[in-house]
C-alpha positions in Angstrom: 29.1 -41.1 16.1 30.5 -37.7 15.0 33.4 -35.6 16.2 37.0 -34.8 15.6 39.9 -37.2 15.7 42.1 -37.5 18.8 44.1 -34.3 19.2 47.2 -36.1 20.3 47.8 -38.2 17.1 48.5 -37.3 13.5 47.0 -40.6 12.2 43.3 -41.7 12.0 40.9 -44.1 10.5 37.7 -42.4 9.5 34.8 -44.5 8.2 31.1 -44.6 7.8 28.3 -43.5 5.4 28.8 -39.7 6.0 31.1 -38.7 3.2 30.9 -35.0 4.2 31.6 -35.8 7.9 34.7 -37.9 6.9 36.1 -35.1 4.9 35.3 -32.5 7.6 36.9 -34.7 10.3 40.1 -35.1 8.2 40.3 -31.3 7.7 39.8 -30.7 11.4 42.8 -32.9 12.1 44.9 -31.2 9.4 44.4 -27.7 10.8 44.8 -28.7 14.5 47.6 -26.5 15.9 48.1 -28.8 18.8 49.3 -31.6 16.4 50.9 -29.3 13.8 52.3 -26.3 15.7 54.4 -25.2 12.6 51.3 -24.8 10.5 48.8 -27.0 8.7 50.5 -29.5 6.5 49.8 -29.6 2.7 47.1 -32.1 1.8 47.9 -34.9 -0.6 45.3 -37.5 -1.6 46.5 -41.0 -2.6 45.1 -42.5 -5.8 41.7 -44.0 -5.3 42.0 -46.5 -8.2 44.9 -48.6 -7.1 46.3 -50.9 -9.8 49.8 -51.0 -8.4 49.6 -51.2 -4.5 53.4 -51.4 -4.1 54.0 -48.2 -6.0 51.2 -46.3 -4.0 52.6 -47.7 -0.7 56.1 -46.5 -1.6 54.8 -43.0 -2.4 52.8 -42.8 0.9 55.8 -43.9 2.9 58.0 -41.4 1.1 55.6 -38.5 1.9 54.9 -39.3 5.5 58.3 -40.5 6.6 60.2 -37.5 5.4 60.5 -34.8 8.1 60.3 -31.2 7.0 63.2 -28.8 7.8 61.1 -25.7 7.2 57.4 -24.9 6.6 54.6 -27.3 6.7 54.7 -31.1 6.2 52.4 -33.4 4.2 49.0 -34.6 5.2 48.2 -37.8 3.3 44.6 -38.9 2.8 44.1 -42.5 1.7 40.6 -43.2 0.3 39.5 -46.9 0.3 42.6 -48.6 1.5 41.1 -52.0 0.7 43.4 -52.7 -2.3 46.4 -51.9 -0.1 45.7 -54.6 2.4 44.6 -57.5 0.2 48.0 -59.2 -0.1 49.8 -60.0 3.2 53.1 -58.3 2.0 51.2 -55.1 1.1 49.3 -55.2 4.4 52.6 -55.6 6.4 54.1 -52.7 4.5 51.1 -50.4 5.2 51.1 -51.3 8.9 54.9 -50.5 9.0 54.2 -47.0 7.6 52.1 -46.2 10.7 55.2 -46.1 12.8 57.1 -44.0 10.3 55.0 -40.8 10.3 57.5 -38.0 10.9 56.7 -34.9 13.0 54.8 -32.4 10.9 53.2 -35.0 8.7 49.8 -36.7 9.0 48.1 -39.9 7.7 44.3 -40.4 7.5 42.4 -43.3 6.0 39.0 -42.2 4.7 36.7 -45.2 4.1 33.1 -44.5 2.9 30.7 -47.4 3.4 27.0 -47.9 3.2 24.8 -47.6 6.3 24.5 -51.3 6.8 28.2 -51.8 7.6 28.7 -52.1 11.4 32.4 -52.7 11.7 35.4 -51.0 10.2 36.0 -52.6 6.8 39.8 -53.0 7.3 39.6 -54.3 10.9 43.3 -55.1 11.2 44.4 -51.7 10.0 41.9 -49.9 12.2 43.1 -51.9 15.3 46.7 -51.1 14.4 45.9 -47.4 14.2 44.2 -47.5 17.6 47.1 -49.4 19.1 49.5 -46.7 17.7 47.5 -44.0 19.5 45.4 -42.9 16.6 41.7 -42.4 16.4 39.2 -44.8 14.8 36.1 -42.9 14.2 32.8 -43.9 12.7 30.8 -41.1 11.1 27.1 -41.8 10.3 25.0 -39.7 8.0 22.1 -37.9 9.8 18.7 -39.6 9.4 15.3 -38.0 8.9 14.7 -35.1 11.3 18.4 -35.1 12.2 19.4 -33.7 8.9 17.3 -30.5 9.3 19.2 -29.7 12.6 22.5 -30.7 10.8 21.7 -28.2 8.0 21.1 -25.4 10.6 24.5 -26.1 12.2 26.3 -26.0 8.8 24.4 -22.7 8.1 25.6 -21.1 11.4 29.2 -22.3 10.6 29.0 -20.3 7.3 27.1 -17.3 8.7 24.1 -18.1 6.5 20.8 -16.9 7.9 17.8 -19.2 7.3 14.1 -18.4 7.6 11.8 -20.7 9.5 11.3 -24.0 7.7 14.2 -23.7 5.3 16.4 -26.4 6.9 13.6 -28.9 6.8 12.7 -28.1 3.2 16.3 -28.5 2.1 16.7 -31.7 4.1 13.5 -33.1 2.5 14.8 -32.3 -1.0 18.1 -34.1 -0.6 16.3 -37.2 0.7 16.4 -37.1 4.5 13.0 -38.6 5.0 13.5 -41.7 2.8 13.4 -44.6 5.3 14.5 -47.6 3.3 17.6 -49.2 4.7 19.4 -49.7 1.4 19.4 -45.9 0.5 23.0 -44.6 -0.2 23.4 -41.6 2.0 27.1 -41.0 1.5 26.6 -37.9 -0.6 23.6 -36.4 1.2 25.8 -34.2 3.4 27.9 -33.0 0.6 24.8 -32.2 -1.5 23.1 -30.4 1.3 26.2 -28.1 2.0 26.6 -27.4 -1.8 22.9 -26.4 -2.0 23.2 -24.3 1.1 26.2 -22.4 -0.2 24.3 -21.9 -3.5 21.4 -20.5 -1.7 23.6 -18.2 0.4 25.1 -16.8 -2.8 21.7 -16.2 -4.2 20.5 -14.3 -1.1 23.7 -12.4 -0.5 22.8 -9.0 1.1 19.1 -9.6 0.7 18.1 -11.2 4.0 17.6 -14.8 5.2 17.2 -17.7 2.8 13.5 -18.5 2.4 11.5 -21.7 1.8 10.6 -20.2 -1.6 14.3 -19.9 -2.5 14.8 -23.6 -1.7 11.8 -24.6 -3.8 13.0 -22.5 -6.7 16.7 -23.4 -6.7 17.1 -26.8 -5.2 16.1 -29.8 -7.4 14.7 -32.8 -5.6 17.4 -35.5 -5.3 15.6 -38.1 -3.3 17.6 -41.3 -3.4 16.0 -44.4 -4.9 15.7 -47.7 -3.0 15.4 -50.9 -4.9 14.1 -52.7 -1.8 11.6 -50.0 -1.1 10.5 -50.3 -4.8 9.9 -54.1 -4.6 8.1 -53.7 -1.3 5.8 -51.1 -2.9 5.1 -53.6 -5.7 4.5 -56.4 -3.2 2.0 -54.3 -1.3 0.5 -53.1 -4.6 1.1 -49.5 -3.9 1.0 -48.4 -7.5 1.8 -44.7 -7.2 4.7 -45.2 -4.8 6.1 -48.0 -7.0 6.1 -45.8 -10.1 7.7 -42.9 -8.1 10.5 -45.1 -6.8 11.1 -46.7 -10.2 11.5 -43.2 -11.7 14.3 -42.5 -9.1 15.9 -45.9 -9.7 15.8 -45.8 -13.5 18.6 -43.3 -13.8 21.1 -45.0 -11.5 20.2 -48.7 -11.5 20.6 -51.0 -14.6 17.3 -52.3 -15.8 18.4 -56.0 -15.6 19.1 -55.5 -11.9 15.6 -54.1 -11.3 14.1 -56.9 -13.3 16.1 -59.6 -11.4 15.1 -58.3 -8.0 11.5 -57.9 -9.0 11.4 -61.4 -10.5 12.8 -62.9 -7.3 10.2 -61.1 -5.2 7.3 -62.3 -7.4 8.5 -65.9 -7.2 8.8 -65.6 -3.4 5.3 -64.3 -3.2 4.0 -67.1 -5.4 5.6 -69.7 -3.1 4.4 -67.9 0.0 0.8 -67.6 -1.4 0.9 -71.3 -2.3 2.1 -72.4 1.1 -0.4 -70.2 2.9 -3.2 -71.6 0.7 -2.1 -75.1 1.7 -2.5 -74.3 5.4 0.8 -73.0 6.5 1.0 -70.0 8.8 3.3 -66.9 8.5 5.2 -68.3 11.6 5.8 -71.7 9.9 7.4 -70.0 6.9 10.4 -69.3 9.2 11.1 -73.0 9.2 9.8 -74.2 5.8 11.4 -71.4 3.8 14.3 -70.6 6.2 13.3 -67.0 6.6 13.9 -64.4 9.3 10.6 -63.8 11.3 10.3 -60.2 10.1 10.8 -61.2 6.5 8.3 -64.1 6.8 5.7 -61.7 8.1 6.5 -59.1 5.4 6.1 -61.6 2.6 2.9 -63.1 4.1 1.4 -59.6 4.3 2.4 -58.8 0.7 1.1 -62.1 -0.6 -2.2 -61.3 1.0 -2.6 -58.4 -1.4 -2.7 -60.7 -4.4 -4.5 -63.8 -5.6 -2.3 -66.6 -6.8 -3.6 -66.0 -10.4 -2.6 -62.4 -10.2 0.9 -63.2 -9.2 1.3 -65.8 -11.9 0.0 -63.3 -14.5 2.3 -60.6 -13.2 5.3 -62.9 -13.4 4.5 -64.0 -17.0 4.1 -60.3 -18.0 7.4 -59.5 -16.3 9.2 -62.1 -18.5 7.8 -60.3 -21.6 9.1 -57.0 -20.2 12.5 -58.7 -19.6 12.6 -59.7 -23.3 11.7 -56.2 -24.4 14.5 -54.7 -22.3 17.1 -57.2 -23.5 16.0 -57.0 -27.2 15.2 -60.8 -27.3 13.8 -62.1 -30.7 14.2 -58.7 -32.4 12.3 -56.7 -29.8 13.5 -53.1 -29.9 13.8 -50.9 -26.8 15.3 -47.6 -26.2 15.5 -45.8 -22.8 12.2 -44.1 -23.3 10.4 -47.3 -24.5 11.8 -49.4 -21.6 10.7 -46.8 -19.0 7.3 -46.6 -20.5 7.0 -50.4 -20.5 8.0 -50.6 -16.8 5.3 -47.9 -16.0 2.7 -49.8 -17.9 3.6 -53.1 -16.2 3.3 -51.3 -12.8 0.0 -49.8 -13.8 -1.3 -53.2 -14.9 -0.1 -55.3 -12.0 0.8 -53.1 -8.9 -2.6 -51.6 -8.8 -5.0 -53.2 -6.2 
């Protein structure tokens, strides 16, 4: 869901995996003349790293409860209010602030989540805001083909002319067509707009932005997916596994990748052993306590290996783990570890 907060209220709870959309919705509220007829209030962002909730709550209360005699008020944006509602006394103080917002001031909670979150993280706070007449709005990052249309809208807003195919090329380069569910999309919108504005500056006075401009100036920033990576290994899709590992290597600690990969290989060994003993993919739901879709996925992946190949891959992975962790004097720098991962994938993820 996208849109602007309720025009009748100066308070809102904005959440979801669309970081750009959350910021844009907050700004739409701040400049709304129906709510702030004396002019847009000055923006103040509460500290994001809260080590002293009481101090931050007191400062928020001081800023939003003080009415302005002249000029604009204060528009307070609170990112990640989780630390402010952990203790019951802090939560009560924060809820009390909702009723203290003076005319000319505003208060918005901006909560960025991953795409798997289906309910507002601070449910009691969200419900209190709704009860006070404020808006609770979920903003979801556009997926796949949606992002190309989204880029075209952002271009029109900025008066940027795009040649045919530019929006899709830009969307592709920021990762719109990655389908794995664990991909973090919170910064995709911000990145797309930043690149769009860079392209507009590059083409200023020289006609529409072209696909060649995008290819020359926009680096690929396709997000990695650890679950997509282990699925590619499970299906023995060597090239895709290597490609996804390259994306993951810069942002995901190697021990995390190893741990997830180790777990998947052990699952596949168990599944392969059970299937060889006469079980069916359907029976794995009961015997291994799996969801039906996961049971089918693991059975399909296990079918791409022999039991001996899985055991060999697992043993080799333990050697890779020792290299990464420097066990028994093994030395490993970033380059050596990445090369070792690639060699492991070449040896074992190839059909």
